[in-house]
KOLKOLKE-633844 format. One line per 8 residues: number of its first residue (from 0); for each residue x, y, z of N, C-alpha, C, O, CB. Coordinates in Angstrom, 1 decimal. Glycine has a CB too. Layout:
<sites>
NUM	X Y Z X Y Z X Y Z X Y Z X Y Z; ... .
</sites>
This chain:
<sites>
0	55.1 108.4 82.8 56.2 107.9 82.6 57.5 108.7 82.8 58.6 108.2 82.9 56.2 107.5 81.5; 57.1 110.2 82.7 58.2 111.1 83.0 58.3 111.2 84.5 59.4 111.5 85.0 58.0 112.5 82.3; 57.4 110.9 85.1 57.6 111.0 86.7 58.5 109.8 87.0 59.5 110.0 87.8 56.1 110.8 87.7; 58.4 108.5 86.5 59.3 107.3 86.8 60.5 107.7 86.3 61.5 107.3 87.0 58.8 105.9 86.2; 60.9 108.3 85.2 62.2 108.6 84.9 62.8 109.6 85.8 63.9 109.5 86.1 62.2 109.1 83.6; 62.0 110.5 86.2 62.8 111.5 87.2 63.0 111.0 88.5 64.0 111.3 89.2 61.9 112.8 87.4; 62.1 110.1 89.0 62.3 109.2 90.3 63.6 108.5 90.3 64.4 108.5 91.1 61.2 108.1 90.4; 63.7 107.7 89.1 64.8 106.8 89.0 66.1 107.8 88.9 67.1 107.5 89.5 64.6 105.7 87.7 .
8	66.1 108.6 88.2 67.3 109.5 87.8 67.6 110.1 89.2 68.8 110.0 89.6 66.9 110.8 86.5; 66.6 110.7 90.0 66.9 111.2 91.3 67.4 110.2 92.2 68.3 110.6 93.0 65.6 111.9 91.8; 67.1 109.1 92.3 67.5 107.8 93.0 69.0 107.6 92.9 69.8 107.5 93.8 66.8 106.5 92.5; 69.3 107.6 91.6 70.6 107.3 91.1 71.6 108.5 91.6 72.7 108.2 92.0 70.7 107.2 89.6; 71.1 109.8 91.6 72.0 111.0 91.8 72.2 110.9 93.4 73.3 110.9 93.9 71.3 112.5 91.3; 71.1 110.7 94.2 71.3 110.6 95.6 72.3 109.2 96.0 73.0 109.2 97.0 69.7 110.5 96.1; 72.1 108.3 95.3 73.0 107.2 95.6 74.4 107.5 95.3 75.3 107.1 96.1 72.6 105.9 94.7; 74.7 108.2 94.3 76.2 108.5 94.1 76.6 109.5 95.0 77.7 109.4 95.5 76.4 108.9 92.7 .
16	75.9 110.5 95.3 76.3 111.6 96.2 76.4 111.2 97.6 77.2 111.6 98.4 75.4 112.8 96.0; 75.5 110.3 97.9 75.6 109.6 99.6 77.0 108.9 99.5 77.8 109.2 100.3 74.2 108.3 100.0; 77.2 108.1 98.6 78.3 107.4 98.5 79.5 108.0 98.7 80.4 107.6 99.5 78.3 106.8 97.4; 79.5 109.2 97.9 80.9 110.2 98.1 80.7 110.7 99.4 81.8 110.7 100.0 81.1 111.6 96.8; 79.8 111.1 100.1 79.7 111.8 101.3 80.1 110.6 102.6 80.8 110.8 103.6 78.1 112.5 101.4; 79.4 109.5 102.4 79.8 108.3 103.2 81.3 108.0 103.3 81.9 107.8 104.3 79.2 107.0 102.7; 81.9 107.9 102.0 83.3 107.7 101.8 84.2 108.7 102.5 85.2 108.3 103.1 83.5 107.6 100.3; 84.0 110.0 102.4 84.5 111.1 103.0 84.5 111.0 104.5 85.4 111.2 105.3 83.8 112.3 102.5 .
24	83.2 110.7 104.9 83.0 110.4 106.4 83.9 109.2 107.0 84.4 109.3 108.2 81.6 110.0 106.8; 84.0 108.3 106.3 84.7 107.1 106.7 86.2 107.5 106.7 86.9 106.9 107.5 84.3 106.0 105.8; 86.7 108.3 105.8 88.1 108.5 105.7 88.5 109.4 106.9 89.6 109.3 107.4 88.6 109.2 104.3; 87.5 110.5 107.4 87.7 111.2 108.3 87.6 110.6 109.8 88.2 111.1 110.8 86.8 112.2 108.1; 86.9 109.4 109.8 86.9 108.6 111.1 88.3 108.0 111.4 88.7 107.7 112.5 85.8 107.4 111.0; 89.0 107.7 110.3 90.4 107.0 110.5 91.5 108.2 110.5 92.2 108.4 109.5 90.9 105.7 109.1; 91.5 109.1 111.5 92.3 110.2 111.5 93.8 109.8 111.9 94.8 110.3 111.3 91.6 111.3 112.4; 94.0 108.9 112.8 95.4 108.7 113.2 96.0 107.9 112.2 95.5 107.0 111.5 95.5 108.1 114.6 .
32	97.4 108.4 112.1 98.2 107.7 111.0 99.3 107.1 111.5 100.3 106.9 110.8 98.7 108.7 109.9; 99.2 106.7 112.8 100.4 106.1 113.6 100.3 104.5 113.3 101.3 103.8 113.1 100.3 106.5 115.5; 99.0 104.0 113.2 99.2 102.5 112.8 98.5 102.4 111.5 97.4 102.8 111.3 98.6 101.4 113.8; 99.3 101.7 110.6 99.2 101.7 109.2 100.1 100.5 108.7 101.1 100.1 109.3 99.7 103.2 108.5; 99.7 100.0 107.6 100.5 98.9 106.9 100.4 99.3 105.4 99.4 99.8 104.9 100.0 97.2 107.2; 101.6 99.0 104.9 101.6 99.5 103.5 101.5 98.4 102.3 102.1 97.3 102.4 102.8 100.2 103.2; 100.7 98.6 101.3 100.7 97.7 100.2 101.8 98.0 99.3 102.6 97.2 98.8 99.5 97.6 99.5; 101.8 99.3 99.0 102.8 99.9 97.9 103.4 101.0 98.6 102.8 101.6 99.5 102.1 100.5 96.5 .
40	104.7 101.4 98.2 105.2 102.6 98.8 104.3 103.9 99.0 104.4 104.6 99.9 106.3 103.0 98.1; 103.4 104.0 98.1 102.8 105.2 98.1 101.4 105.0 98.8 100.8 106.0 99.3 102.6 105.7 96.6; 100.9 103.7 98.7 99.6 103.5 99.2 99.6 103.0 100.6 100.3 102.0 101.0 98.8 102.5 98.3; 98.9 103.8 101.5 98.7 103.2 102.8 97.3 102.9 103.2 96.4 103.7 102.9 99.3 104.1 103.8; 97.1 101.8 103.9 95.7 101.6 104.2 95.8 101.5 105.8 96.6 100.8 106.3 95.2 100.2 103.4; 95.0 102.2 106.4 94.9 102.2 107.8 94.0 101.1 108.5 92.9 100.7 108.1 94.3 103.5 108.1; 94.6 100.7 109.6 93.9 99.5 110.1 92.6 99.9 110.8 91.7 99.1 111.0 94.9 98.7 111.0; 92.5 101.1 111.1 91.1 101.7 111.6 90.0 101.7 110.8 88.9 101.9 111.1 91.2 103.0 112.0 .
48	90.4 101.6 109.4 89.4 101.5 108.4 88.6 100.2 108.4 87.5 100.1 107.9 89.9 101.8 107.1; 89.3 99.2 109.0 88.6 97.9 109.0 88.0 97.6 110.4 87.7 96.5 110.7 89.6 96.7 108.6; 87.8 98.7 111.3 87.3 98.4 112.4 86.0 99.5 112.5 86.0 100.6 111.9 88.4 98.5 113.5; 85.0 99.0 113.4 83.8 100.1 113.4 84.4 101.4 114.0 85.3 101.4 114.7 82.5 99.6 114.2; 83.7 102.5 113.6 82.6 102.7 112.8 83.0 102.8 111.4 82.2 102.5 110.5 82.0 104.0 113.2; 84.4 103.1 111.1 84.9 103.3 109.9 84.4 102.3 108.8 84.0 102.7 107.7 86.2 103.3 109.9; 84.5 100.9 109.2 84.2 99.9 108.2 82.8 100.0 107.9 82.4 99.9 106.8 84.5 98.4 108.7; 81.8 100.2 108.9 80.6 100.3 108.6 80.1 101.5 107.6 79.1 101.4 106.9 79.9 100.3 109.9 .
56	80.8 102.6 107.6 80.7 103.6 106.8 81.1 103.3 105.4 80.6 103.8 104.4 81.3 104.6 107.4; 82.2 102.4 105.4 82.5 102.1 104.0 81.7 101.1 103.4 81.6 101.1 102.2 83.9 101.7 103.8; 81.1 100.2 104.3 79.9 99.2 103.7 78.8 100.1 103.2 78.3 99.9 102.0 79.3 98.2 105.0; 78.4 101.0 104.0 77.3 101.9 103.5 77.5 102.7 102.2 76.6 102.9 101.4 77.0 102.9 104.5; 78.8 103.0 102.1 79.2 103.9 100.8 79.1 102.9 99.8 78.5 103.3 98.8 80.7 104.6 100.8; 79.5 101.7 99.8 79.5 100.8 98.8 78.0 100.3 98.4 77.6 100.0 97.3 80.4 99.6 99.4; 77.3 100.2 99.5 75.7 99.9 99.2 75.1 101.1 98.5 74.2 101.0 97.6 74.9 99.6 100.6; 75.5 102.3 98.9 74.8 103.6 98.2 75.4 103.5 96.6 74.6 103.8 95.7 75.4 105.3 99.1 .
64	76.7 103.2 96.4 77.3 103.4 95.2 76.7 102.2 94.3 76.6 102.4 93.1 78.9 103.4 95.3; 76.3 101.0 94.9 75.7 99.9 94.0 74.4 100.4 93.7 74.0 100.3 92.5 75.7 98.6 94.7; 73.6 101.0 94.7 72.3 101.5 94.4 72.2 102.6 93.3 71.2 102.7 92.5 71.8 102.0 95.5; 73.2 103.3 93.3 73.3 104.4 92.2 73.6 103.9 90.8 73.1 104.4 89.8 74.5 105.3 92.6; 74.5 102.9 90.8 75.0 102.1 89.5 73.6 101.3 89.0 73.2 101.3 87.8 76.4 101.0 90.0; 73.0 100.7 89.9 72.0 99.9 89.4 70.8 100.8 88.8 70.2 100.6 87.8 71.6 99.0 90.6; 70.4 101.8 89.6 69.3 102.8 89.1 69.7 103.6 87.9 68.9 104.0 87.0 68.9 103.8 90.4; 70.9 103.9 87.8 71.4 104.7 86.6 71.4 103.8 85.3 71.1 104.2 84.2 72.9 105.1 87.0 .
72	71.9 102.6 85.6 71.8 101.5 84.4 70.3 101.2 83.9 70.0 101.0 82.7 72.4 100.1 84.9; 69.4 101.0 84.9 68.1 100.9 84.6 67.5 102.2 83.7 66.8 102.2 82.7 67.4 100.7 86.0; 67.9 103.2 84.3 67.4 104.5 83.5 68.2 104.7 82.2 67.5 105.2 81.2 67.7 106.0 84.5; 69.3 104.5 82.0 69.7 104.6 80.7 69.4 103.4 79.8 69.4 103.6 78.6 71.1 104.8 80.6; 69.2 102.3 80.3 68.9 101.1 79.5 67.4 101.0 79.0 67.1 100.7 77.9 69.3 99.8 80.2; 66.5 101.3 80.0 65.2 101.0 79.6 64.3 102.4 79.5 63.3 102.4 78.9 64.7 100.0 80.7; 64.8 103.5 80.0 64.0 104.7 80.1 64.4 105.9 79.2 63.6 106.7 78.8 64.0 105.2 81.5; 65.8 105.8 78.9 66.5 106.9 78.3 65.9 107.0 76.9 66.3 107.9 76.1 68.1 106.8 78.3 .
</sites>
């Protein structure tokens, strides 16, 4: 049982860390600031974020984040 707890905890940590790393990589892909549109005066969304490969990295980051959330909730609900 301890091995299962450790494996699920490790999967959740890897999910959260990979989501952060993929998010940073996706933001670094969209380096040009010349094409953007504004939702609020402070908030800028770059159009390159919604084109490959940046969009694919954002999707991968959200998938990793969801995996981390699901595994951590399983750990803390059933095994902690």
